LOSE-436850 format. One record per residue: x, y, z of N, C-alpha, C in turn; residue number from 1. Coordinates in pm, whole numbers. Each point is the difference from the previous one (the first is absolute). Layout:
<sites>
<site n_u="X" n_v="Y" n_w="Z" ca_u="X" ca_v="Y" ca_w="Z" c_u="X" c_v="Y" c_w="Z" k="NUM"/>
...
</sites>
This chain:
<sites>
<site n_u="86" n_v="-114" n_w="2" ca_u="-87" ca_v="115" ca_w="-1" c_u="91" c_v="127" c_w="-2" k="1"/>
<site n_u="-23" n_v="82" n_w="-99" ca_u="83" ca_v="118" ca_w="-12" c_u="-49" c_v="111" c_w="86" k="2"/>
<site n_u="93" n_v="64" n_w="63" ca_u="-30" ca_v="108" ca_w="88" c_u="-31" c_v="129" c_w="-81" k="3"/>
<site n_u="-114" n_v="66" n_w="37" ca_u="-37" ca_v="120" ca_w="-76" c_u="92" c_v="119" c_w="27" k="4"/>
<site n_u="54" n_v="58" n_w="-100" ca_u="93" ca_v="118" ca_w="23" c_u="-80" c_v="121" c_w="40" k="5"/>
<site n_u="52" n_v="66" n_w="99" ca_u="-63" ca_v="125" ca_w="46" c_u="38" c_v="113" c_w="-90" k="6"/>
<site n_u="-96" n_v="77" n_w="-46" ca_u="23" ca_v="114" ca_w="-81" c_u="44" c_v="119" c_w="82" k="7"/>
<site n_u="104" n_v="65" n_w="-44" ca_u="44" ca_v="116" ca_w="67" c_u="-61" c_v="122" c_w="-62" k="8"/>
<site n_u="-61" n_v="86" n_w="81" ca_u="-66" ca_v="117" ca_w="-51" c_u="49" c_v="122" c_w="73" k="9"/>
<site n_u="0" n_v="108" n_w="-65" ca_u="37" ca_v="125" ca_w="62" c_u="-121" c_v="66" c_w="65" k="10"/>
<site n_u="16" n_v="34" n_w="126" ca_u="-110" ca_v="58" ca_w="75" c_u="14" c_v="152" c_w="13" k="11"/>
<site n_u="-107" n_v="71" n_w="-10" ca_u="-5" ca_v="141" ca_w="15" c_u="-9" c_v="28" c_w="153" k="12"/>
<site n_u="112" n_v="-20" n_w="66" ca_u="-6" ca_v="-12" ca_w="150" c_u="-21" c_v="138" c_w="72" k="13"/>
<site n_u="34" n_v="104" n_w="-67" ca_u="-13" ca_v="129" ca_w="68" c_u="-55" c_v="105" c_w="-94" k="14"/>
<site n_u="-134" n_v="-3" n_w="-19" ca_u="-60" ca_v="83" ca_w="-102" c_u="23" c_v="146" c_w="11" k="15"/>
<site n_u="-6" n_v="59" n_w="122" ca_u="24" ca_v="146" ca_w="7" c_u="139" c_v="40" c_w="-35" k="16"/>
<site n_u="103" n_v="-73" n_w="51" ca_u="137" ca_v="31" ca_w="-28" c_u="28" c_v="-19" c_w="-148" k="17"/>
<site n_u="-38" n_v="-114" n_w="-60" ca_u="21" ca_v="-34" ca_w="-136" c_u="-64" c_v="107" c_w="-89" k="18"/>
<site n_u="-126" n_v="34" n_w="25" ca_u="-72" ca_v="101" ca_w="-81" c_u="68" c_v="135" c_w="17" k="19"/>
<site n_u="45" n_v="36" n_w="119" ca_u="70" ca_v="128" ca_w="26" c_u="126" c_v="10" c_w="-87" k="20"/>
<site n_u="77" n_v="-109" n_w="-1" ca_u="129" ca_v="-2" ca_w="-68" c_u="-29" c_v="6" c_w="-157" k="21"/>
<site n_u="-98" n_v="-74" n_w="-45" ca_u="-34" ca_v="2" ca_w="-148" c_u="-52" c_v="135" c_w="-42" k="22"/>
<site n_u="-88" n_v="64" n_w="83" ca_u="-45" ca_v="131" ca_w="-36" c_u="119" c_v="106" c_w="-1" k="23"/>
<site n_u="89" n_v="-14" n_w="96" ca_u="117" ca_v="87" ca_w="10" c_u="85" c_v="-18" c_w="-129" k="24"/>
<site n_u="16" n_v="-123" n_w="-48" ca_u="76" ca_v="-24" ca_w="-119" c_u="-68" c_v="67" c_w="-123" k="25"/>
<site n_u="-132" n_v="-14" n_w="-7" ca_u="-75" ca_v="62" ca_w="-110" c_u="16" c_v="148" c_w="3" k="26"/>
<site n_u="-6" n_v="60" n_w="119" ca_u="17" ca_v="144" ca_w="14" c_u="141" c_v="43" c_w="-38" k="27"/>
<site n_u="97" n_v="-81" n_w="37" ca_u="144" ca_v="32" ca_w="-42" c_u="8" c_v="2" c_w="-147" k="28"/>
<site n_u="-49" n_v="-103" n_w="-69" ca_u="4" ca_v="-11" ca_w="-146" c_u="-70" c_v="119" c_w="-63" k="29"/>
<site n_u="-121" n_v="33" n_w="51" ca_u="-78" ca_v="112" ca_w="-52" c_u="83" c_v="131" c_w="26" k="30"/>
<site n_u="69" n_v="11" n_w="107" ca_u="83" ca_v="116" ca_w="27" c_u="108" c_v="17" c_w="-107" k="31"/>
<site n_u="68" n_v="-110" n_w="-30" ca_u="103" ca_v="0" ca_w="-102" c_u="-54" c_v="41" c_w="-134" k="32"/>
<site n_u="-115" n_v="-60" n_w="-37" ca_u="-58" ca_v="32" ca_w="-133" c_u="-38" c_v="144" c_w="-13" k="33"/>
<site n_u="-59" n_v="58" n_w="112" ca_u="-46" ca_v="135" ca_w="-6" c_u="107" c_v="106" c_w="33" k="34"/>
<site n_u="124" n_v="-48" n_w="16" ca_u="110" ca_v="90" ca_w="29" c_u="-12" c_v="58" c_w="146" k="35"/>
<site n_u="-66" n_v="-74" n_w="88" ca_u="-9" ca_v="39" ca_w="139" c_u="-128" c_v="82" c_w="31" k="36"/>
<site n_u="-76" n_v="35" n_w="-106" ca_u="-118" ca_v="84" ca_w="21" c_u="-110" c_v="-70" c_w="86" k="37"/>
<site n_u="-26" n_v="-128" n_w="-25" ca_u="-100" ca_v="-69" ca_w="71" c_u="41" c_v="-10" c_w="149" k="38"/>
<site n_u="124" n_v="-29" n_w="24" ca_u="54" ca_v="-15" ca_w="137" c_u="-17" c_v="130" c_w="74" k="39"/>
<site n_u="46" n_v="111" n_w="-62" ca_u="-11" ca_v="138" ca_w="67" c_u="-148" c_v="35" c_w="25" k="40"/>
<site n_u="-89" n_v="-32" n_w="-93" ca_u="-138" ca_v="39" ca_w="14" c_u="-78" c_v="-78" c_w="105" k="41"/>
<site n_u="25" n_v="-134" n_w="1" ca_u="-91" ca_v="-88" ca_w="80" c_u="72" c_v="-79" c_w="107" k="42"/>
<site n_u="133" n_v="-24" n_w="-9" ca_u="65" ca_v="-92" ca_w="87" c_u="123" c_v="62" c_w="64" k="43"/>
<site n_u="-9" n_v="131" n_w="32" ca_u="104" ca_v="69" ca_w="72" c_u="-61" c_v="108" c_w="80" k="44"/>
<site n_u="31" n_v="5" n_w="129" ca_u="-66" ca_v="106" ca_w="84" c_u="95" c_v="115" c_w="32" k="45"/>
<site n_u="-53" n_v="119" n_w="5" ca_u="80" ca_v="120" ca_w="23" c_u="-104" c_v="105" c_w="45" k="46"/>
<site n_u="54" n_v="112" n_w="53" ca_u="-89" ca_v="100" ca_w="49" c_u="-68" c_v="72" c_w="-124" k="47"/>
<site n_u="-129" n_v="-6" n_w="3" ca_u="-74" ca_v="69" ca_w="-110" c_u="-135" c_v="55" c_w="60" k="48"/>
<site n_u="-77" n_v="67" n_w="-83" ca_u="-119" ca_v="59" ca_w="47" c_u="-98" c_v="-96" c_w="54" k="49"/>
<site n_u="-63" n_v="38" n_w="113" ca_u="-101" ca_v="-84" ca_w="64" c_u="-129" c_v="5" c_w="-75" k="50"/>
<site n_u="-14" n_v="85" n_w="-99" ca_u="-115" ca_v="7" ca_w="-86" c_u="6" c_v="-105" c_w="-113" k="51"/>
<site n_u="118" n_v="-57" n_w="-19" ca_u="21" ca_v="-100" ca_w="-104" c_u="-27" c_v="-132" c_w="51" k="52"/>
<site n_u="-106" n_v="-76" n_w="-48" ca_u="-28" ca_v="-131" ca_w="56" c_u="115" c_v="-98" c_w="-10" k="53"/>
<site n_u="82" n_v="17" n_w="-96" ca_u="113" ca_v="-94" ca_w="-22" c_u="103" c_v="13" c_w="118" k="54"/>
<site n_u="-5" n_v="113" n_w="73" ca_u="87" ca_v="10" ca_w="116" c_u="-30" c_v="-106" c_w="101" k="55"/>
<site n_u="-123" n_v="-28" n_w="26" ca_u="-51" ca_v="-98" ca_w="98" c_u="19" c_v="-145" c_w="-58" k="56"/>
<site n_u="-23" n_v="-13" n_w="-121" ca_u="16" ca_v="-137" ca_w="-70" c_u="145" c_v="-44" c_w="9" k="57"/>
<site n_u="91" n_v="99" n_w="-30" ca_u="144" ca_v="-33" ca_w="2" c_u="54" c_v="-39" c_w="136" k="58"/>
<site n_u="-69" n_v="46" n_w="115" ca_u="47" ca_v="-32" ca_w="127" c_u="-6" c_v="-156" c_w="23" k="59"/>
<site n_u="-90" n_v="-64" n_w="-73" ca_u="-5" ca_v="-147" ca_w="8" c_u="72" c_v="-72" c_w="-122" k="60"/>
<site n_u="-12" n_v="54" n_w="-119" ca_u="49" ca_v="-69" ca_w="-115" c_u="158" c_v="12" c_w="-18" k="61"/>
<site n_u="60" n_v="89" n_w="76" ca_u="140" ca_v="24" ca_w="-27" c_u="89" c_v="-131" c_w="33" k="62"/>
<site n_u="-57" n_v="-88" n_w="81" ca_u="73" ca_v="-124" ca_w="37" c_u="7" c_v="-93" c_w="-121" k="63"/>
<site n_u="-78" n_v="22" n_w="-99" ca_u="0" ca_v="-87" ca_w="-120" c_u="105" c_v="49" c_w="-104" k="64"/>
<site n_u="38" n_v="121" n_w="10" ca_u="99" ca_v="58" ca_w="-91" c_u="147" c_v="-18" c_w="38" k="65"/>
<site n_u="82" n_v="-19" n_w="-99" ca_u="143" ca_v="-11" ca_w="25" c_u="79" c_v="75" c_w="-99" k="66"/>
<site n_u="114" n_v="52" n_w="45" ca_u="82" ca_v="85" ca_w="-90" c_u="83" c_v="-72" c_w="-98" k="67"/>
<site n_u="26" n_v="-126" n_w="25" ca_u="93" ca_v="-79" ca_w="-87" c_u="-28" c_v="-147" c_w="20" k="68"/>
<site n_u="59" n_v="-80" n_w="-90" ca_u="-14" ca_v="-146" ca_w="4" c_u="70" c_v="-45" c_w="136" k="69"/>
<site n_u="113" n_v="51" n_w="29" ca_u="71" ca_v="-43" ca_w="122" c_u="-79" c_v="31" c_w="125" k="70"/>
<site n_u="-65" n_v="118" n_w="1" ca_u="-82" ca_v="47" ca_w="111" c_u="-118" c_v="-106" c_w="20" k="71"/>
<site n_u="-60" n_v="-38" n_w="-114" ca_u="-111" ca_v="-98" ca_w="4" c_u="48" c_v="-133" c_w="47" k="72"/>
<site n_u="111" n_v="-51" n_w="-52" ca_u="53" ca_v="-128" ca_w="36" c_u="32" c_v="-11" c_w="147" k="73"/>
<site n_u="61" n_v="104" n_w="54" ca_u="37" ca_v="2" ca_w="141" c_u="-123" c_v="-15" c_w="90" k="74"/>
<site n_u="-104" n_v="78" n_w="-28" ca_u="-121" ca_v="-2" ca_w="82" c_u="-78" c_v="-132" c_w="-21" k="75"/>
<site n_u="-11" n_v="-48" n_w="-125" ca_u="-71" ca_v="-114" ca_w="-33" c_u="59" c_v="-123" c_w="70" k="76"/>
<site n_u="128" n_v="-3" n_w="8" ca_u="72" ca_v="-112" ca_w="67" c_u="-38" c_v="-9" c_w="146" k="77"/>
<site n_u="0" n_v="114" n_w="66" ca_u="-38" ca_v="-3" ca_w="145" c_u="-145" c_v="-36" c_w="19" k="78"/>
<site n_u="-85" n_v="60" n_w="-88" ca_u="-147" ca_v="-29" ca_w="11" c_u="-31" c_v="-145" c_w="-25" k="79"/>
<site n_u="64" n_v="-65" n_w="-96" ca_u="-23" ca_v="-140" ca_w="-32" c_u="57" c_v="-94" c_w="113" k="80"/>
<site n_u="98" n_v="53" n_w="71" ca_u="65" ca_v="-76" ca_w="105" c_u="-80" c_v="0" c_w="125" k="81"/>
<site n_u="-41" n_v="122" n_w="40" ca_u="-75" ca_v="16" ca_w="126" c_u="-149" c_v="-2" c_w="-7" k="82"/>
<site n_u="-50" n_v="56" n_w="-113" ca_u="-146" ca_v="7" ca_w="-19" c_u="-87" c_v="-118" c_w="21" k="83"/>
<site n_u="37" n_v="-115" n_w="-68" ca_u="-81" ca_v="-124" ca_w="14" c_u="-13" c_v="-49" c_w="143" k="84"/>
<site n_u="105" n_v="4" n_w="74" ca_u="-7" ca_v="-37" ca_w="140" c_u="-94" c_v="88" c_w="87" k="85"/>
<site n_u="8" n_v="126" n_w="-29" ca_u="-85" ca_v="96" ca_w="74" c_u="-138" c_v="-11" c_w="-44" k="86"/>
<site n_u="-26" n_v="-21" n_w="-130" ca_u="-134" ca_v="-12" ca_w="-56" c_u="-68" c_v="-128" c_w="60" k="87"/>
<site n_u="80" n_v="-108" n_w="12" ca_u="-56" ca_v="-122" ca_w="51" c_u="-30" c_v="22" c_w="153" k="88"/>
<site n_u="75" n_v="71" n_w="71" ca_u="-22" ca_v="21" ca_w="140" c_u="-113" c_v="97" c_w="34" k="89"/>
<site n_u="-3" n_v="111" n_w="-73" ca_u="-99" ca_v="105" ca_w="33" c_u="-121" c_v="2" c_w="-93" k="90"/>
<site n_u="6" n_v="-64" n_w="-115" ca_u="-109" ca_v="1" ca_w="-95" c_u="22" c_v="106" c_w="-101" k="91"/>
<site n_u="-66" n_v="-30" n_w="-121" ca_u="15" ca_v="94" ca_w="-112" c_u="-61" c_v="139" c_w="27" k="92"/>
<site n_u="-113" n_v="5" n_w="62" ca_u="-64" ca_v="125" ca_w="28" c_u="87" c_v="90" c_w="95" k="93"/>
<site n_u="60" n_v="-61" n_w="100" ca_u="80" ca_v="81" ca_w="90" c_u="128" c_v="48" c_w="-70" k="94"/>
<site n_u="57" n_v="-82" n_w="-87" ca_u="121" ca_v="43" ca_w="-75" c_u="-35" c_v="117" c_w="-91" k="95"/>
<site n_u="-115" n_v="0" n_w="-63" ca_u="-39" ca_v="116" ca_w="-79" c_u="-10" c_v="122" c_w="86" k="96"/>
<site n_u="-58" n_v="-11" n_w="118" ca_u="-14" ca_v="115" ca_w="90" c_u="139" c_v="48" c_w="48" k="97"/>
<site n_u="87" n_v="-90" n_w="31" ca_u="138" ca_v="36" ca_w="46" c_u="68" c_v="79" c_w="-113" k="98"/>
<site n_u="-11" n_v="-50" n_w="-124" ca_u="64" ca_v="63" ca_w="-109" c_u="-63" c_v="140" c_w="-28" k="99"/>
<site n_u="-127" n_v="13" n_w="16" ca_u="-67" ca_v="131" ca_w="-21" c_u="34" c_v="100" c_w="105" k="100"/>
<site n_u="5" n_v="-46" n_w="131" ca_u="37" ca_v="90" ca_w="105" c_u="149" c_v="43" c_w="-12" k="101"/>
<site n_u="88" n_v="-88" n_w="-44" ca_u="138" ca_v="33" ca_w="-20" c_u="16" c_v="103" c_w="-115" k="102"/>
<site n_u="-69" n_v="-27" n_w="-108" ca_u="1" ca_v="92" ca_w="-115" c_u="-46" c_v="138" c_w="38" k="103"/>
<site n_u="-107" n_v="6" n_w="79" ca_u="-61" ca_v="127" ca_w="38" c_u="95" c_v="74" c_w="93" k="104"/>
<site n_u="56" n_v="-68" n_w="97" ca_u="95" ca_v="58" ca_w="96" c_u="121" c_v="53" c_w="-62" k="105"/>
<site n_u="63" n_v="-85" n_w="-88" ca_u="129" ca_v="50" ca_w="-60" c_u="-32" c_v="114" c_w="-103" k="106"/>
<site n_u="-117" n_v="-4" n_w="-62" ca_u="-37" ca_v="108" ca_w="-95" c_u="-22" c_v="130" c_w="70" k="107"/>
<site n_u="-68" n_v="-4" n_w="112" ca_u="-27" ca_v="120" ca_w="77" c_u="128" c_v="61" c_w="59" k="108"/>
<site n_u="83" n_v="-84" n_w="58" ca_u="131" ca_v="41" ca_w="56" c_u="88" c_v="66" c_w="-107" k="109"/>
<site n_u="3" n_v="-66" n_w="-116" ca_u="80" ca_v="59" ca_w="-111" c_u="-52" c_v="137" c_w="-47" k="110"/>
<site n_u="-136" n_v="14" n_w="-6" ca_u="-58" ca_v="125" ca_w="-44" c_u="26" c_v="116" c_w="103" k="111"/>
<site n_u="0" n_v="-38" n_w="128" ca_u="19" ca_v="101" ca_w="105" c_u="144" c_v="39" c_w="17" k="112"/>
<site n_u="93" n_v="-100" n_w="2" ca_u="138" ca_v="29" ca_w="38" c_u="100" c_v="0" c_w="-118" k="113"/>
<site n_u="-48" n_v="-47" n_w="-119" ca_u="94" ca_v="-1" ca_w="-115" c_u="-71" c_v="62" c_w="-117" k="114"/>
<site n_u="-19" n_v="128" n_w="9" ca_u="-77" ca_v="69" ca_w="-99" c_u="57" c_v="-8" c_w="-139" k="115"/>
<site n_u="133" n_v="-6" n_w="-8" ca_u="60" ca_v="-5" ca_w="-133" c_u="40" c_v="-141" c_w="-46" k="116"/>
<site n_u="-49" n_v="-102" n_w="70" ca_u="32" ca_v="-136" ca_w="-39" c_u="-123" c_v="-80" c_w="-38" k="117"/>
<site n_u="6" n_v="-57" n_w="-114" ca_u="-108" ca_v="-93" ca_w="-50" c_u="26" c_v="-136" c_w="49" k="118"/>
<site n_u="-102" n_v="-71" n_w="47" ca_u="20" ca_v="-133" ca_w="59" c_u="-73" c_v="-103" c_w="-81" k="119"/>
<site n_u="68" n_v="-111" n_w="-39" ca_u="-71" ca_v="-113" ca_w="-58" c_u="73" c_v="-128" c_w="39" k="120"/>
<site n_u="-72" n_v="-113" n_w="-8" ca_u="61" ca_v="-126" ca_w="34" c_u="-61" c_v="-60" c_w="130" k="121"/>
<site n_u="20" n_v="-130" n_w="10" ca_u="-56" ca_v="-77" ca_w="110" c_u="97" c_v="-15" c_w="118" k="122"/>
<site n_u="104" n_v="80" n_w="10" ca_u="103" ca_v="-9" ca_w="103" c_u="-62" c_v="10" c_w="137" k="123"/>
<site n_u="-92" n_v="96" n_w="14" ca_u="-65" ca_v="16" ca_w="134" c_u="-76" c_v="-124" c_w="38" k="124"/>
<site n_u="-68" n_v="-66" n_w="-98" ca_u="-75" ca_v="-121" ca_w="28" c_u="100" c_v="-113" c_w="41" k="125"/>
<site n_u="111" n_v="-4" n_w="-78" ca_u="101" ca_v="-103" ca_w="31" c_u="52" c_v="9" c_w="140" k="126"/>
<site n_u="28" n_v="128" n_w="39" ca_u="55" ca_v="22" ca_w="139" c_u="-109" c_v="-39" c_w="103" k="127"/>
<site n_u="-125" n_v="32" n_w="-30" ca_u="-108" ca_v="-38" ca_w="90" c_u="-4" c_v="-152" c_w="19" k="128"/>
<site n_u="13" n_v="-68" n_w="-111" ca_u="-5" ca_v="-148" ca_w="3" c_u="118" c_v="-57" c_w="70" k="129"/>
<site n_u="121" n_v="57" n_w="-18" ca_u="116" ca_v="-48" ca_w="71" c_u="-18" c_v="7" c_w="152" k="130"/>
<site n_u="-45" n_v="114" n_w="45" ca_u="-19" ca_v="23" ca_w="146" c_u="-116" c_v="-89" c_w="49" k="131"/>
<site n_u="-109" n_v="-9" n_w="-81" ca_u="-117" ca_v="-78" ca_w="41" c_u="37" c_v="-148" c_w="9" k="132"/>
<site n_u="83" n_v="-41" n_w="-99" ca_u="42" ca_v="-147" ca_w="3" c_u="81" c_v="-27" c_w="129" k="133"/>
<site n_u="72" n_v="88" n_w="54" ca_u="81" ca_v="-21" ca_w="117" c_u="-89" c_v="-30" c_w="120" k="134"/>
<site n_u="-129" n_v="33" n_w="-3" ca_u="-95" ca_v="-28" ca_w="108" c_u="-63" c_v="-137" c_w="-8" k="135"/>
<site n_u="17" n_v="-72" n_w="-109" ca_u="-72" ca_v="-125" ca_w="-24" c_u="48" c_v="-109" c_w="102" k="136"/>
<site n_u="121" n_v="10" n_w="49" ca_u="48" ca_v="-105" ca_w="90" c_u="-34" c_v="28" c_w="149" k="137"/>
<site n_u="-74" n_v="112" n_w="18" ca_u="-35" ca_v="39" ca_w="137" c_u="-95" c_v="-102" c_w="71" k="138"/>
<site n_u="-82" n_v="-70" n_w="-82" ca_u="-92" ca_v="-91" ca_w="55" c_u="61" c_v="-106" c_w="90" k="139"/>
<site n_u="121" n_v="-45" n_w="-41" ca_u="70" ca_v="-96" ca_w="73" c_u="104" c_v="62" c_w="93" k="140"/>
<site n_u="-5" n_v="137" n_w="11" ca_u="96" ca_v="69" ca_w="87" c_u="133" c_v="15" c_w="-59" k="141"/>
<site n_u="18" n_v="-21" n_w="-128" ca_u="128" ca_v="17" ca_w="-66" c_u="-12" c_v="94" c_w="-119" k="142"/>
<site n_u="116" n_v="60" n_w="-29" ca_u="13" ca_v="80" ca_w="-124" c_u="101" c_v="-66" c_w="-86" k="143"/>
<site n_u="-30" n_v="-37" n_w="-126" ca_u="94" ca_v="-64" ca_w="-89" c_u="121" c_v="92" c_w="-26" k="144"/>
<site n_u="115" n_v="-55" n_w="19" ca_u="121" ca_v="80" ca_w="-23" c_u="12" c_v="43" c_w="-143" k="145"/>
<site n_u="-45" n_v="-78" n_w="-93" ca_u="12" ca_v="35" ca_w="-142" c_u="-70" c_v="134" c_w="-28" k="146"/>
<site n_u="-120" n_v="17" n_w="58" ca_u="-76" ca_v="122" ca_w="-24" c_u="63" c_v="121" c_w="70" k="147"/>
<site n_u="64" n_v="-24" n_w="115" ca_u="69" ca_v="103" ca_w="72" c_u="119" c_v="51" c_w="-90" k="148"/>
<site n_u="76" n_v="-97" n_w="-60" ca_u="107" ca_v="40" ca_w="-86" c_u="-46" c_v="74" c_w="-117" k="149"/>
<site n_u="-104" n_v="-46" n_w="-63" ca_u="-55" ca_v="68" ca_w="-119" c_u="-43" c_v="149" c_w="33" k="150"/>
<site n_u="-70" n_v="9" n_w="118" ca_u="-45" ca_v="135" ca_w="45" c_u="118" c_v="91" c_w="28" k="151"/>
<site n_u="106" n_v="-53" n_w="66" ca_u="116" ca_v="80" ca_w="33" c_u="72" c_v="46" c_w="-129" k="152"/>
<site n_u="11" n_v="-96" n_w="-94" ca_u="72" ca_v="32" ca_w="-128" c_u="-80" c_v="106" c_w="-76" k="153"/>
<site n_u="-130" n_v="-14" n_w="-2" ca_u="-87" ca_v="95" ca_w="-72" c_u="-4" c_v="134" c_w="64" k="154"/>
<site n_u="-10" n_v="2" n_w="134" ca_u="14" ca_v="127" ca_w="72" c_u="127" c_v="64" c_w="-19" k="155"/>
<site n_u="107" n_v="-74" n_w="6" ca_u="142" ca_v="49" ca_w="-18" c_u="11" c_v="64" c_w="-140" k="156"/>
<site n_u="-66" n_v="-65" n_w="-98" ca_u="9" ca_v="49" ca_w="-139" c_u="-69" c_v="140" c_w="-10" k="157"/>
<site n_u="-120" n_v="7" n_w="66" ca_u="-74" ca_v="128" ca_w="-2" c_u="77" c_v="112" c_w="64" k="158"/>
<site n_u="61" n_v="-30" n_w="118" ca_u="77" ca_v="107" ca_w="71" c_u="117" c_v="44" c_w="-81" k="159"/>
<site n_u="72" n_v="-98" n_w="-63" ca_u="119" ca_v="26" ca_w="-78" c_u="-38" c_v="85" c_w="-122" k="160"/>
<site n_u="-106" n_v="-33" n_w="-70" ca_u="-41" ca_v="77" ca_w="-117" c_u="-51" c_v="130" c_w="40" k="161"/>
<site n_u="-70" n_v="5" n_w="117" ca_u="-59" ca_v="134" ca_w="39" c_u="102" c_v="99" c_w="48" k="162"/>
<site n_u="107" n_v="-53" n_w="64" ca_u="100" ca_v="92" ca_w="59" c_u="119" c_v="24" c_w="-88" k="163"/>
<site n_u="40" n_v="-100" n_w="-80" ca_u="127" ca_v="11" ca_w="-74" c_u="-23" c_v="11" c_w="-152" k="164"/>
<site n_u="-90" n_v="-83" n_w="-52" ca_u="-23" ca_v="-4" ca_w="-143" c_u="-100" c_v="102" c_w="-41" k="165"/>
<site n_u="27" n_v="87" n_w="-95" ca_u="-86" ca_v="101" ca_w="-50" c_u="-71" c_v="-54" c_w="-128" k="166"/>
<site n_u="-129" n_v="-38" n_w="17" ca_u="-77" ca_v="-55" ca_w="-112" c_u="-138" c_v="46" c_w="8" k="167"/>
<site n_u="-87" n_v="-47" n_w="-89" ca_u="-140" ca_v="48" ca_w="-6" c_u="-97" c_v="-95" c_w="79" k="168"/>
<site n_u="53" n_v="-85" n_w="85" ca_u="-79" ca_v="-92" ca_w="74" c_u="-44" c_v="64" c_w="130" k="169"/>
<site n_u="-128" n_v="-18" n_w="27" ca_u="-55" ca_v="55" ca_w="127" c_u="16" c_v="-103" c_w="108" k="170"/>
<site n_u="113" n_v="6" n_w="75" ca_u="23" ca_v="-98" ca_w="111" c_u="-93" c_v="23" c_w="116" k="171"/>
<site n_u="-53" n_v="123" n_w="16" ca_u="-97" ca_v="24" ca_w="106" c_u="-126" c_v="-77" c_w="-22" k="172"/>
<site n_u="-44" n_v="-17" n_w="-122" ca_u="-117" ca_v="-76" ca_w="-33" c_u="22" c_v="-148" c_w="32" k="173"/>
<site n_u="120" n_v="-48" n_w="-25" ca_u="30" ca_v="-138" ca_w="34" c_u="-11" c_v="-23" c_w="149" k="174"/>
<site n_u="54" n_v="90" n_w="82" ca_u="-7" ca_v="-11" ca_w="141" c_u="-146" c_v="13" c_w="50" k="175"/>
<site n_u="-81" n_v="79" n_w="-60" ca_u="-141" ca_v="10" ca_w="31" c_u="-63" c_v="-131" c_w="-22" k="176"/>
<site n_u="32" n_v="-67" n_w="-110" ca_u="-54" ca_v="-136" ca_w="-24" c_u="37" c_v="-98" c_w="110" k="177"/>
<site n_u="121" n_v="11" n_w="51" ca_u="45" ca_v="-87" ca_w="112" c_u="-80" c_v="27" c_w="126" k="178"/>
<site n_u="-28" n_v="130" n_w="24" ca_u="-83" ca_v="35" ca_w="115" c_u="-139" c_v="-56" c_w="-8" k="179"/>
<site n_u="-56" n_v="4" n_w="-124" ca_u="-133" ca_v="-54" ca_w="-16" c_u="-1" c_v="-150" c_w="24" k="180"/>
<site n_u="100" n_v="-73" n_w="-51" ca_u="14" ca_v="-140" ca_w="23" c_u="17" c_v="-38" c_w="143" k="181"/>
<site n_u="76" n_v="86" n_w="79" ca_u="24" ca_v="-25" ca_w="139" c_u="-126" c_v="18" c_w="78" k="182"/>
<site n_u="-75" n_v="109" n_w="-29" ca_u="-124" ca_v="29" ca_w="72" c_u="-102" c_v="-114" c_w="-18" k="183"/>
<site n_u="-19" n_v="-39" n_w="-133" ca_u="-98" ca_v="-100" ca_w="-29" c_u="43" c_v="-138" c_w="60" k="184"/>
<site n_u="129" n_v="-30" n_w="-15" ca_u="48" ca_v="-123" ca_w="58" c_u="-21" c_v="-12" c_w="149" k="185"/>
<site n_u="28" n_v="112" n_w="72" ca_u="-16" ca_v="7" ca_w="144" c_u="-142" c_v="-22" c_w="36" k="186"/>
<site n_u="-93" n_v="79" n_w="-77" ca_u="-145" ca_v="-15" ca_w="29" c_u="-51" c_v="-134" c_w="-20" k="187"/>
<site n_u="40" n_v="-69" n_w="-111" ca_u="-42" ca_v="-136" ca_w="-22" c_u="41" c_v="-93" c_w="107" k="188"/>
<site n_u="123" n_v="5" n_w="41" ca_u="50" ca_v="-93" ca_w="99" c_u="-53" c_v="29" c_w="140" k="189"/>
<site n_u="-28" n_v="125" n_w="27" ca_u="-60" ca_v="30" ca_w="128" c_u="-141" c_v="-55" c_w="4" k="190"/>
<site n_u="-69" n_v="8" n_w="-111" ca_u="-135" ca_v="-55" ca_w="-3" c_u="0" c_v="-152" c_w="13" k="191"/>
<site n_u="94" n_v="-64" n_w="-73" ca_u="10" ca_v="-148" ca_w="6" c_u="33" c_v="-44" c_w="143" k="192"/>
<site n_u="90" n_v="77" n_w="69" ca_u="37" ca_v="-36" ca_w="136" c_u="-122" c_v="10" c_w="90" k="193"/>
<site n_u="-82" n_v="104" n_w="-16" ca_u="-117" ca_v="23" ca_w="79" c_u="-107" c_v="-115" c_w="-21" k="194"/>
<site n_u="-9" n_v="-46" n_w="-129" ca_u="-90" ca_v="-105" ca_w="-35" c_u="40" c_v="-125" c_w="69" k="195"/>
<site n_u="132" n_v="-30" n_w="6" ca_u="54" ca_v="-118" ca_w="64" c_u="-33" c_v="4" c_w="148" k="196"/>
<site n_u="11" n_v="112" n_w="64" ca_u="-28" ca_v="18" ca_w="143" c_u="-150" c_v="-28" c_w="24" k="197"/>
<site n_u="-89" n_v="52" n_w="-89" ca_u="-144" ca_v="-22" ca_w="16" c_u="-33" c_v="-146" c_w="-7" k="198"/>
<site n_u="69" n_v="-76" n_w="-92" ca_u="-28" ca_v="-140" ca_w="-26" c_u="39" c_v="-76" c_w="128" k="199"/>
<site n_u="117" n_v="34" n_w="60" ca_u="45" ca_v="-66" ca_w="122" c_u="-95" c_v="26" c_w="114" k="200"/>
</sites>
């Protein structure tokens, strides 16, 4: 009797993250084709008139835009590494809300404190995910060393670029993303701890 071979299939394991990365790729290509016009108009946030509806839309959509292929690859790599684990733990709906809150917070901070800097890219979301991921081991009373190292390396990079390297990257927005991730991670774990106490 021959054993039936199992078919290997590719699973769409993290719909929010995969869709986000694919849309970002489409936006990047559209930006290249339009000479950057589409990115500047819809996927880049900067201080502009509050009477312009696009000002408020860009506060959310700027995380989908990227200035270059390398910029996109860097963020997409982190998102695909951390996102599926977080989406599985917190659910797709919550991940969408976390990304939206991070986009809004980084967009507002950039508009207030960096009047002459246009912001685009998912770096703030990436930083929020890195910090949020470091809280996932709290349930067992442990913090994974790997995530501590990633967070330290990423924070170190932001501080180095912000203080020493003169570029067009808004490092403040990245740090704001980290703060959002820390606040949400702390709130989730505090709630889980309280639920465990209630059960006991």
